[in-house]
N, C-alpha and C positions, 0 to 999 in steps of 0.2 A: 429757585433755579429756573432758567429758561430751558427750552427744548434742546438747544445746542449743548448747553452745559450738562444736562441730564444724559444726553447721548454720549458725550465724551466721558462722563463718569461711569456710564455703563460699560464702555469699552475698556476703561481702566480696571473695573471690577472683573470683567471677563478675562482680561490678560492676567490679572493677579490670581484668579481662580485656576487658570491653566498652569501658571507657574507653580502654584501651590501643589497641584496634582503632580506636576513633573518632579518637584522636589521630594514629595512623598515617595514616588516611584524610585527616585535615585537613592533615597535613604534606605529603602527596602533592598535595593541592589547592593549597597554597601554592607548592610547587616548580613545579607546572604553571603557575600564574599568573605566577611570577617568570620562567620561561622564555618565557612568552607576552609579557611586557613587553619582554624583551630582543630579541624578534623584531619585535614590533609597533611599537616606537618608531622604529627605523630605517626601517621600512616607511612609517610615517606621514610622516616627513621626505621620503622618496622620492616619495610621493604628492603632497605639497605642492609639491615642486620641479616635478613634472610639470604640476600645475595652473598654476603661475606661468609655466612654459615655454609652455604652451598660450596663456595670456593674452598673453605677449610676442609670440608668433607671430601672434596675431590682430591685435594693435596694429601690428606691422610690416606685415602684409598690408594692413590698412586704410590705413595711412600711404602705402604705395606706390600703392594704388588711388586715393586721393584726390589725390595729387600728379599721377598720370597724368591724372585728370579735369581738373585745372587746366591742365596742359600742352595737352591736347586742346582745351579751351575757348580758350586763348590762340592756338593755331594756327588755329582756325576764325575767330576775330575778325581775326587778321592777314590771312588769305586774303581775307575779305570786304572789309576796308578797302583792301587793295592793289588788289583788282579795281575797287572804286569809284574809287580814285585814278587808275587807268589810264583808266577810262571818262571821268573828269572831264578828264584831260589831252587826250584825243582831242576832247572837246566844246569845250575852250578853243581848240584849234588851229583847229577848224572855224569857231568864232565870229570869230576874228581874220581868217580868210580872207574871211568874209562881210562883215565890217566894211570891209575894204579894197575889196571889190567894190562895196559901197554908196557909198563915197566916190567911186569912179570913175564910177559910173553914177547920175546924178541921178534917173533915172526907172526905178524897179523895176517891171517889168511883171508878173513872176511872183511874186505874194505867197506862193503855196503853197510855192514853193521855199525862201523865207526861213523860213516857219513850220515846215517839216519839218527845219530844221537841228538837229543833235544838241544844241546848247546849249538849245534849247527843249524837247526831250524828256527831258532829264536831271533826276532827282529830287534836289533840293538837301537831302538828309537822310542822314546816315551810317547805314549798315545795322548797325553795331555800335558799342558804346561802349567806352571804356577802363576801365570799372568792373568789378572782379573781386570785389566784396564778397559777391556771392551764393555764392561758393565758400569763404567763411571758416567756421570752426567755433568753437563755444564749448564747451570741455571742463570748465566749472566744476562741472556736476552730476556728470559722470563722475569728475572728480578727487575730489569729496566722497565718492562711493561707494567709490572705491579707498582713500581715507584711512580710511573707516569699515569696511573689510574686516575681518571676524572669522571665527573658526572656525565652521563650520556648527552649528546647534543639533542635538543628538542627542536622539531621542525617549527618554523615560523608560521604565524597565522596566515592562511590564504586570504586573498582579496576577491570579493564577489564582483563579477563583471556585470553590473546592473544593466548596462545598455544591451547586453546579450541575453538577459533573462526575459523569457516570453511566456505569456499566459494565453493559451488558445485551445479551443475544443476540449475543455476540461483537462488539459495537460499543461503542466508547468515545466518549461525547459530552463535549466540553470547552467551557468558557466562561471568559472573562477580561475584565478591564476596565483602563482606563488610570487611574492615580492622579489625574491632572488631565486635563481635556479638552484635546485637541491636534488642531486642525483640519488640521494639516500631515501627519498620518498617511496614508500611501498604501496600505500593506498590512501584513500580519503574516506571520511565518515560525514555523511549529510544528515542533518536533523531538521525537522519541520513540524510546525503545529498551526492549527487554525486559531484565529482570533477575530474579535470584532473591533479591535483597537488599532488605529493607524499609528505608525511610528515604531519605536523600539519595543521589543518584547517586554512584557511585564512579569515580574517575579511571581506574583500571585495569580497568574493567568490560570483559569480553570483547566485548560487542556494541557496534557503532558506532551513533551517532545517525542516525536516518532523518529526512529533511526533507520537509515539505510547504510549498511556497512560494506567495506571491501570494494569501493568504487576505484577502478584502476586509471580512469582518465579525469580530466578537469572539467567534465560536463556530465550532466545527468538529466533525464526526463522522468517526471512522475506523471503517469497517465491513468485514465479511468477514475479520476477524482470526483467526488461529489462536492460541489461548492456550496456548502451550507453555512459559510461564514463570510464576512465582508473582506477579510484579508487572511494571508498566511505568512508566517515568519519562516525564514530559512537561514541556516548557518552551516558552515563546513569547517572541518579540521583535518590537518595532514598527519599521517602516521608513518614512521619508519619501522624497522623490524622490532624496535624495543620501546619506543615512546610515542605518545600522541601529543601534538602541539595544541596551542590555544585555538579557540574558535575564531572564525572570521567575524568582522563586524556584521551583525545580522542585517538582512534585507527583508523588507515587508512589501509584498505584492498584493494588488487588489484582486479578489476572486469573487466578485459579485455575480450572482445568478438568481434566477427566479425559483424560489422555494415555496412550496405549498403542500398541503395534505387534503384529505377529504373532509368536508364538513359533515361529520356523522350526524349532527343534530338536524340536518336538512334532508338526510337520505330517506328514501322510501323504506318502509319497514320490511319489505321483501329483499332488501339489499343488506348484506353483511359487510360492514366497513372495518378494515384493519388499517395498520399504519400506512402501507403503500399499496393496498389492493382492495378491490370491491368485488364481491361475489353474490350471485343470485341465491336467495334462500327462500324456497317456497313455503317454509313453515314460519317465516318471520312474522311475529305479532299475533300469531293464532293462539286462541285459548283452547281448552280441552274440548268444549262443545263444537267449535268450528273445525277441529281436527276430525271429529266423528262425522260431521256434516260434509266435510271435504271428501271423506271416503265414500259416502253415499252418493255424492254428486260427481264422482270422478269422471264418469262418461260424459256428462253434460259439459263439464269444465273443458274436456278435450275438444268437444265440438265448438265451444265458444272460442277456444284458442285458434282453431282453424278459420272461423269466421272473421275474427279480429285481424288475423294475419292477412287474409285476402283483402280486407277493407282498408287497412292502414299501413301495412308493411311492418308494423311493430306488434309482435304477438303478445298475447296477454292471457294468463290463466283466469279462471272465474274469480271475481272479487269476493272477498270474505265479508261476513256480516259483523265481524268483531269491531268494537269501538277502539280507535287508536288515539292514545293521548299524545297530542302534539308536543314536541320538544322545541321550545322557542330559542332561536339564536338570531340576533339582529332583527327581531320583529317579524320573522317568517315562520310558517309551519312546515312540517315534514311534507314531502311530496307524497301524493296518494293516488288512488285510482289506478289508471294505466300509465301514469307518469313514473316509470321505474328509474328515477333520476337521483343523482347526488351531485352537489356542486363542490368546487374547491373552496378552501377556507381563506383564500387571499385574493383580493381584487387587484385589477390592473387599471390604471387611469392614464398612463403614459409609458413611453419607452418600448423596447423590443424584448420579447420574452419567448422562451422555447421550453417545451417539455415533450416527453415521449410516453406512449401508451402501448402496451403489448396485450393482445388477447390471449387469455388462458385457453388451454386445449378444449376443443369441442364447444366453444362459446357460440350459441345459436344466433344471438342478435345483440348488437351494441351500437352506440353512437358516441362520437367524440367531437367536442367543439367548445364554444363559449356562449355565455348568456349574460344578460343583465341580472342583477340580484333580485329584482322585483318579479321574477318569473312566477306565475301562478302555480299553486301546488298541484293543480290538475293538468297543467300545460306539458306538452311533450316537446322535446328538442326538435328544432327544424320546422315546427308547425306554427310558430309565432314569428313576428317581425323583430323579436328581441333575442332570438337564438340563431346560431349558425353552426352547422355540424356536417360531418360525413357519417353516413349510416351504412352499416354492414349487416346483411341478413344472410344467414346460412341455413335457414329453416324452410323446407319445402321448395320454394322458388328463390334461389339465391339472388341477391341484388347488392349493388354497390353504388351509392348515390350521394350527391351533395344536396343538403336540404336547408331551406331558409324560407320563412314566411309562407309555410304550407306548400312550397313548390319544391320539386325534386328534379335533379338533373343526373341521369345515369352516367357513371364514370367507366372508362374503358379498363379492361383487364380485371384482375382480382385484387382484393385488398391485401396489402402486405401484412405479415405477422406483427410488425412493429411500426407504429405510425408516429411521425414527428409533427408537432403542432407549433407553428411560428405565428405569433400575434404581434403585429406592429401597430401600436396605438397611434403613433405619431403620423404615419402615412395612411392609416385607416385600412389595413388589410389583414386578412387571416388566411394563412396558407398551410396546406397539409402535404407532408412529404413521406416517401418511403424512408424510414429511419436508417435502413442499412445502406441504400444506394444514394440517398439524398436526392432522388428523382421527384420532381414536383407532381403531386396528385391533383390538386385543385386549389384555386385561390378565390376567396371572396373579397370584393372591394366594398368597403362600407365606411361611412362617417359615424363612428361610435360617439353617441351623445352622452353616454353614461359610462362609468367604470364597468368592466366586464370581469367575469370569473370563469375559470375552467368548468366545463360541464360534461357529465357522463351519463349514459343510459346503458343498463345491462339487463338482459333477460336470458335465463338459462345459460349460465357460464360466469365468466369473471374477467376482470382487467387488472393488470399490474401497472403501476405508475412509476416513472423515473423523473425526478425533479433535481433542482440544484445544478442545472445544466446551462452552459453558455449557448448562445446562438452559434451553431456550427459554422465554420468558415465557408463550407460549401454552400450553405443556405444564404449567408451574407453575399457571397459572390454571385449566386443566381439572382437574388433580389436586385443587386446592383445592375446586372446585365439586362434583366428583363423588366426592370423598373417595377417589379412586383406584380405584373399583370399576366394572367394566363390568356391564351388566344381564344379559348372557347368558353369563357365563363360569363359572357355578357348576359345570358338569360337569368342568372342568379345574382348579378351585381346589384346591390341595393343601397339606397341611402337609409341609414337607420333613423328612426324617429326618436 
């Protein structure tokens, strides 16, 4: 085969491989749906039986209650009529006696006695009737409703408004609509999950769907997300008071961002590195003998700290005499001596990247910036032509400066508690921002000739790291307006070698 034929064959093989993967995924979807039908059908029957059982229970309870009402009404009427009957019998007996008395005595002198006779005080009207029609029911309307009983209408699947879905500032704004207006919709349910696969969601995706329930409008924003996957899947369903509809066709949005951690194998032994934080550990790497010696030389170590502080701006406790076994990663040793440094584990060779660093409480001295990977294990950030950083010192004589190639430029104001780092490899600039206000602190202009990695120095304190972040829109806007150049940075602008 010639090169053209081989290339065409390769394209065919790639297309077939992609189609093969697509078919596998579709078959998994069908199998999943089949299993779902086999589970959901008996469940639907069970649910229907439960609903009818509830209806039967209500009817039986209502029947018993209404029968009891009729019986109580009958007992009440019986009691009232029997009482009247008894009263009437007594009155009749009294009237007979009076009649006999009248016949025997022609002259009735006491008229009041006759008038007060029970027969004259008795009301000749029954207190109750034998009519029970007011306790009859007419079930014609209810019977008609039962005869017209149908399965509840299920809301239709919403349609995602892909053009109105936006990914910005680690927030995903979503919008959808109903294919036809449905006044019975009560709320929506949104589901999302992270994935590294473009296109339709996969059944065997490692991540589970996360749920946001009871959304009352046809839009929603997920904020404060960490973008540690290439994409995110989204789908939504509508619900009325009784039933949830089918999911919308899922939409997949790109959520790329710069993710990295600390390269613990490169860190100085006096630095304790965890998942997203690094802290100064004065006992790191020390043996039992050095601990004893450290106590003996505590005073001299303190003096050495002060001397180092005044000399270089980077304080350092006395070096220990212990032997440190280097942990090799990528052909480099751990940082040692006064280089209390740890690098990031992911390099950057192009594009725009952003991350944030927060100083932990009472951190005495730290630096934040970038470096080439070949930084020497004794080198300190900002003191070589392969490192760029801003340095914050809160010990003795506080300082806030930008450093590169062993030159320092004092910066105005005080360092913010949270610093944003923006590295644009394409235009060759490194900018530092107040992460809260997005106000520019300093910009280096440099032509990076090698890939760079995030770099950190910590002494007496610690830093926490936030990654998986997009370049904030405020930073992008500022870079576009100012073309990435600060007005007072010329003294440190440098061409990297």
